[in-house]
Backbone as CSV, one residue per row, in Angstrom:
resi,resn,N_x,N_y,N_z,CA_x,CA_y,CA_z,C_x,C_y,C_z
1,MET,24.227,17.165,-21.996,22.839,17.016,-21.624,22.702,15.734,-20.799
2,SER,22.078,15.838,-19.635,21.928,14.649,-18.796,20.756,13.799,-19.271
3,LYS,20.903,12.518,-19.048,19.875,11.570,-19.432,18.793,11.540,-18.354
4,ALA,17.547,11.731,-18.735,16.450,11.739,-17.767,16.187,10.331,-17.255
5,LYS,15.947,10.235,-15.953,15.574,8.956,-15.362,14.100,8.706,-15.623
6,ALA,13.720,7.448,-15.574,12.315,7.097,-15.748,11.507,7.624,-14.563
7,PRO,10.259,8.033,-14.785,9.424,8.456,-13.661,9.261,7.304,-12.666
8,ARG,9.115,7.657,-11.400,8.910,6.669,-10.353,7.551,6.923,-9.711
9,SER,6.753,5.904,-9.636,5.438,6.016,-9.024,5.576,6.162,-7.514
10,GLN,4.810,7.068,-6.936,4.784,7.280,-5.492,3.326,7.478,-5.073
11,PRO,2.511,6.420,-5.141,1.082,6.590,-4.852,0.841,7.104,-3.434
12,LEU,-0.199,7.911,-3.302,-0.624,8.442,-2.016,-2.103,8.119,-1.855
13,ILE,-2.465,7.535,-0.716,-3.868,7.243,-0.441,-4.282,7.917,0.858
14,ALA,-5.559,8.257,0.961,-6.120,8.820,2.184,-6.609,7.678,3.066
15,VAL,-6.267,7.754,4.349,-6.622,6.701,5.313,-7.155,7.331,6.586
16,LYS,-7.890,6.536,7.370,-8.449,7.090,8.608,-7.430,7.128,9.736
17,ASP,-6.447,6.203,9.753,-5.441,6.162,10.813,-4.088,5.869,10.178
18,VAL,-3.270,6.905,10.035,-1.991,6.790,9.331,-1.078,5.761,10.003
19,LEU,-0.984,5.795,11.320,-0.087,4.853,12.012,-0.551,3.412,11.842
20,ALA,-1.849,3.157,11.987,-2.366,1.791,11.833,-2.162,1.297,10.399
21,SER,-2.443,2.147,9.419,-2.251,1.744,8.020,-0.776,1.559,7.708
22,SER,0.088,2.396,8.285,1.533,2.232,8.091,1.987,0.865,8.580
23,ALA,1.523,0.470,9.751,1.903,-0.835,10.312,1.375,-1.968,9.440
24,TRP,0.144,-1.848,8.930,-0.469,-2.889,8.101,0.339,-3.087,6.823
25,TYR,0.606,-2.000,6.099,1.362,-2.108,4.853,2.808,-2.540,5.103
26,ALA,3.418,-2.052,6.170,4.796,-2.448,6.485,4.875,-3.951,6.705
27,MET,3.890,-4.514,7.391,3.882,-5.957,7.651,3.682,-6.745,6.354
28,ILE,2.672,-6.386,5.580,2.365,-7.125,4.349,3.535,-7.064,3.364
29,LEU,4.112,-5.885,3.186,5.141,-5.690,2.167,6.561,-5.873,2.679
30,ASN,6.713,-6.081,3.989,8.035,-6.266,4.595,8.939,-5.065,4.295
31,ILE,8.383,-3.871,4.521,9.124,-2.633,4.321,9.010,-1.774,5.574
32,LYS,9.726,-0.672,5.586,9.819,0.159,6.779,9.002,1.446,6.620
33,PRO,8.167,1.767,7.633,7.536,3.087,7.601,8.559,4.139,7.995
34,HIS,8.415,5.340,7.461,9.337,6.430,7.797,9.217,6.786,9.276
35,GLY,7.992,6.804,9.800,7.769,7.136,11.203,6.886,6.107,11.877
36,ASN,7.060,5.964,13.198,6.275,5.004,13.973,5.486,5.663,15.103
37,THR,5.589,6.976,15.250,4.879,7.685,16.307,4.138,8.875,15.716
38,ALA,3.197,9.421,16.473,2.454,10.592,16.004,3.392,11.765,15.738
39,GLU,4.443,11.899,16.558,5.396,12.992,16.348,6.136,12.833,15.024
40,GLU,6.485,11.611,14.684,7.225,11.355,13.441,6.324,11.383,12.208
41,THR,5.021,11.344,12.407,4.084,11.300,11.275,3.201,12.548,11.241
42,HIS,3.754,13.666,11.668,3.032,14.946,11.621,1.674,14.845,12.304
43,GLY,1.675,14.324,13.526,0.424,14.207,14.268,-0.495,13.147,13.716
44,ASN,0.075,12.076,13.191,-0.677,10.975,12.589,-1.444,11.431,11.344
45,SER,-0.870,12.389,10.602,-1.553,12.845,9.393,-0.847,12.441,8.094
46,TYR,0.433,12.046,8.147,1.154,11.687,6.920,2.325,10.764,7.255
47,ASN,2.525,9.781,6.393,3.691,8.907,6.532,4.054,8.342,5.167
48,ARG,5.305,7.899,5.066,5.805,7.251,3.851,6.310,5.863,4.211
49,LEU,6.135,4.925,3.300,6.705,3.590,3.445,7.823,3.471,2.432
50,LEU,8.974,3.043,2.917,10.188,3.069,2.111,10.821,1.696,1.976
51,LYS,11.478,1.490,0.863,12.406,0.371,0.660,13.725,1.034,0.332
52,GLY,14.629,1.045,1.321,15.837,1.852,1.184,15.419,3.308,1.186
53,LYS,15.789,4.037,0.140,15.379,5.444,0.024,14.209,5.628,-0.940
54,GLN,13.732,4.538,-1.513,12.649,4.618,-2.490,11.289,4.617,-1.792
55,ILE,10.459,5.603,-2.120,9.099,5.653,-1.586,8.251,4.621,-2.323
56,ILE,7.619,3.753,-1.560,6.736,2.739,-2.129,5.277,3.194,-2.052
57,LEU,4.915,3.831,-0.921,3.538,4.264,-0.712,3.528,5.419,0.285
58,GLN,2.648,6.384,0.046,2.440,7.484,0.978,1.028,7.358,1.557
59,LEU,0.890,7.682,2.826,-0.398,7.620,3.509,-0.700,8.992,4.090
60,HIS,-1.926,9.452,3.893,-2.328,10.770,4.388,-3.688,10.651,5.052
61,GLY,-3.854,11.304,6.183,-5.140,11.276,6.875,-6.230,11.981,6.087
62,TRP,-7.445,11.408,6.146,-8.602,12.049,5.536,-8.858,13.385,6.224
63,ASP,-9.379,14.343,5.474,-9.847,15.628,6.003,-8.791,16.376,6.812
64,VAL,-7.515,16.245,6.421,-6.419,16.934,7.101,-5.770,17.890,6.104
65,GLU,-5.548,19.110,6.491,-4.786,20.095,5.726,-5.449,20.544,4.427
66,ASP,-6.718,20.306,4.241,-7.473,20.802,3.082,-6.870,20.442,1.727
67,HIS,-6.254,19.279,1.610,-5.732,18.865,0.310,-6.892,18.428,-0.592
68,PRO,-6.822,18.771,-1.885,-7.892,18.348,-2.781,-7.968,16.827,-2.863
69,ASN,-9.155,16.321,-3.036,-9.436,14.893,-3.208,-9.208,14.076,-1.945
70,MET,-8.963,14.715,-0.808,-8.846,13.978,0.450,-9.769,14.594,1.495
71,MET,-10.843,15.213,1.016,-11.801,15.851,1.905,-13.141,15.123,1.793
72,SER,-13.950,15.242,2.809,-15.312,14.693,2.823,-15.329,13.187,2.628
73,LYS,-14.607,12.482,3.457,-14.562,11.026,3.367,-15.963,10.409,3.392
74,LYS,-16.858,10.993,4.151,-18.213,10.442,4.272,-18.950,10.434,2.946
75,ASN,-18.588,11.319,2.025,-19.277,11.430,0.742,-18.505,10.801,-0.415
76,THR,-17.426,10.103,-0.122,-16.540,9.617,-1.177,-16.340,8.115,-1.066
77,PRO,-16.564,7.357,-2.161,-16.232,5.925,-2.101,-14.718,5.753,-2.065
78,VAL,-14.251,4.885,-1.211,-12.805,4.685,-1.044,-12.260,3.846,-2.190
79,GLY,-11.454,4.453,-3.037,-10.703,3.739,-4.054,-11.502,2.950,-5.070
80,HIS,-12.742,3.319,-5.337,-13.543,2.559,-6.301,-12.821,2.513,-7.643
81,GLY,-12.550,1.319,-8.129,-11.890,1.139,-9.413,-10.377,1.173,-9.353
82,VAL,-9.810,1.366,-8.169,-8.355,1.430,-8.023,-7.865,0.186,-7.288
83,VAL,-6.797,-0.402,-7.773,-6.122,-1.495,-7.071,-4.689,-1.041,-6.832
84,LEU,-4.263,-1.050,-5.579,-2.861,-0.782,-5.254,-2.119,-2.088,-5.484
85,TRP,-1.234,-2.106,-6.455,-0.597,-3.337,-6.915,0.880,-3.315,-6.559
86,PHE,1.346,-4.374,-5.915,2.741,-4.467,-5.503,3.320,-5.807,-5.952
87,GLU,4.511,-5.759,-6.520,5.258,-6.982,-6.827,6.271,-7.189,-5.714
88,VAL,6.299,-8.403,-5.170,7.226,-8.716,-4.077,8.079,-9.922,-4.462
89,ASP,9.326,-9.911,-4.024,10.220,-11.042,-4.306,9.949,-12.229,-3.383
90,ASP,9.334,-11.968,-2.228,9.090,-13.028,-1.242,7.592,-13.347,-1.155
91,PHE,7.014,-13.770,-2.265,5.570,-13.970,-2.385,5.011,-14.883,-1.294
92,ASP,5.598,-16.069,-1.115,5.073,-17.015,-0.122,5.129,-16.424,1.288
93,GLU,6.196,-15.699,1.590,6.305,-15.058,2.896,5.259,-13.950,3.046
94,ALA,4.972,-13.235,1.950,3.936,-12.193,1.989,2.570,-12.802,2.294
95,VAL,2.296,-13.954,1.714,1.047,-14.664,2.028,1.009,-14.978,3.520
96,ASN,2.104,-15.509,4.045,2.160,-15.850,5.471,1.995,-14.612,6.351
97,ARG,2.635,-13.505,5.990,2.506,-12.280,6.777,1.064,-11.782,6.775
98,ALA,0.399,-11.862,5.623,-1.002,-11.445,5.541,-1.877,-12.324,6.435
99,ARG,-1.617,-13.612,6.447,-2.398,-14.518,7.301,-2.119,-14.261,8.784
100,GLU,-0.865,-13.933,9.119,-0.507,-13.653,10.523,-1.306,-12.505,11.107
101,ILE,-1.614,-11.514,10.296,-2.364,-10.366,10.821,-3.853,-10.451,10.462
102,ASP,-4.300,-11.626,10.037,-5.704,-11.847,9.677,-6.204,-10.839,8.653
103,ALA,-5.382,-10.554,7.648,-5.795,-9.650,6.572,-7.004,-10.247,5.855
104,HIS,-7.867,-9.390,5.358,-9.064,-9.818,4.643,-8.693,-10.162,3.202
105,PHE,-8.707,-11.450,2.870,-8.399,-11.919,1.518,-9.646,-11.784,0.646
106,LEU,-9.513,-11.074,-0.464,-10.575,-11.006,-1.460,-10.417,-12.142,-2.465
107,GLU,-9.171,-12.488,-2.763,-8.854,-13.642,-3.608,-7.651,-14.343,-3.004
108,GLU,-7.760,-15.626,-2.871,-6.667,-16.429,-2.334,-5.517,-16.495,-3.345
109,PRO,-4.320,-16.839,-2.892,-3.188,-16.964,-3.813,-3.508,-17.936,-4.952
110,SER,-3.158,-17.522,-6.162,-3.394,-18.356,-7.339,-2.422,-17.954,-8.432
111,GLU,-2.365,-18.781,-9.438,-1.532,-18.515,-10.607,-2.357,-17.719,-11.607
112,ASN,-1.823,-16.618,-12.099,-2.483,-15.857,-13.149,-1.786,-16.213,-14.465
113,PRO,-2.439,-17.034,-15.302,-1.781,-17.507,-16.522,-1.537,-16.405,-17.546
114,TYR,-2.275,-15.318,-17.464,-2.122,-14.238,-18.426,-0.933,-13.341,-18.073
115,ALA,-0.752,-13.095,-16.781,0.356,-12.246,-16.333,1.612,-13.060,-16.029
116,HIS,1.476,-14.402,-16.005,2.604,-15.299,-15.736,3.218,-15.056,-14.361
117,HIS,2.347,-14.855,-13.384,2.820,-14.708,-12.009,1.757,-15.276,-11.058
118,ARG,2.137,-15.358,-9.777,1.167,-15.708,-8.739,0.691,-14.402,-8.114
119,GLU,-0.539,-14.407,-7.610,-1.081,-13.194,-7.018,-2.137,-13.528,-5.974
120,PHE,-2.372,-12.576,-5.082,-3.523,-12.615,-4.191,-4.003,-11.191,-3.979
121,TRP,-5.262,-11.076,-3.582,-5.884,-9.763,-3.428,-6.393,-9.630,-2.002
122,LEU,-6.120,-8.463,-1.400,-6.546,-8.170,-0.035,-7.411,-6.917,-0.026
123,GLN,-8.090,-6.711,1.096,-8.729,-5.425,1.353,-8.055,-4.845,2.587
124,ASP,-7.534,-3.629,2.462,-6.832,-3.026,3.595,-7.841,-2.490,4.611
125,PRO,-7.388,-2.034,5.772,-8.317,-1.594,6.813,-9.230,-0.430,6.414
126,ASP,-8.857,0.335,5.385,-9.699,1.436,4.931,-10.613,1.049,3.776
127,GLY,-10.480,-0.167,3.261,-11.328,-0.616,2.170,-10.670,-0.618,0.809
128,TYR,-9.410,-0.165,0.716,-8.706,-0.214,-0.563,-8.414,-1.660,-0.948
129,VAL,-8.458,-1.948,-2.227,-8.095,-3.263,-2.736,-6.587,-3.256,-3.010
130,VAL,-5.906,-4.298,-2.538,-4.459,-4.408,-2.660,-4.130,-5.731,-3.359
131,GLY,-3.420,-5.645,-4.476,-2.948,-6.835,-5.183,-1.485,-7.067,-4.867
132,ILE,-1.136,-8.302,-4.550,0.252,-8.682,-4.284,0.607,-9.744,-5.311
133,ALA,1.729,-9.538,-6.009,2.119,-10.474,-7.081,3.574,-10.878,-6.936
134,SER,3.851,-12.075,-7.408,5.240,-12.519,-7.517,5.831,-11.916,-8.788
135,PRO,7.156,-11.928,-8.927,7.724,-11.506,-10.210,7.235,-12.427,-11.322
136,PRO,7.130,-11.933,-12.549,6.704,-12.798,-13.652,7.678,-13.966,-13.840
137,GLU,7.091,-15.107,-14.126,7.925,-16.279,-14.393,8.109,-16.412,-15.886
138,SER,9.312,-16.786,-16.296,9.552,-16.874,-17.738,9.225,-18.235,-18.273
């Protein structure tokens, strides 16, 4: 009997411009988008951001292909109550990358004494809240 691997999170969010959001997340997280052109991203409707072969985030265009929960963007609050949370090994560099692209900071970098890490919060171009954290310090 084979040992089951732990589940791996592969969040997918709906965005208005897959290529623009791919570039934004790739810059902040220092990772590679699967595609960089409309042809590689199914006509700018879907893309994946990868670290090696691991999917970190999936992006899908709003109102494309009739997928449930990604229709009627005009009637839906974007990500209310959801924070896309990423732990990065290069926290200080991530702060610098966010500043380089004039990312909208919701909370400046600070120490979170409860989680024992540093963190900052951004708002992405579609309005999603994004938390970036350092690894926990012992």
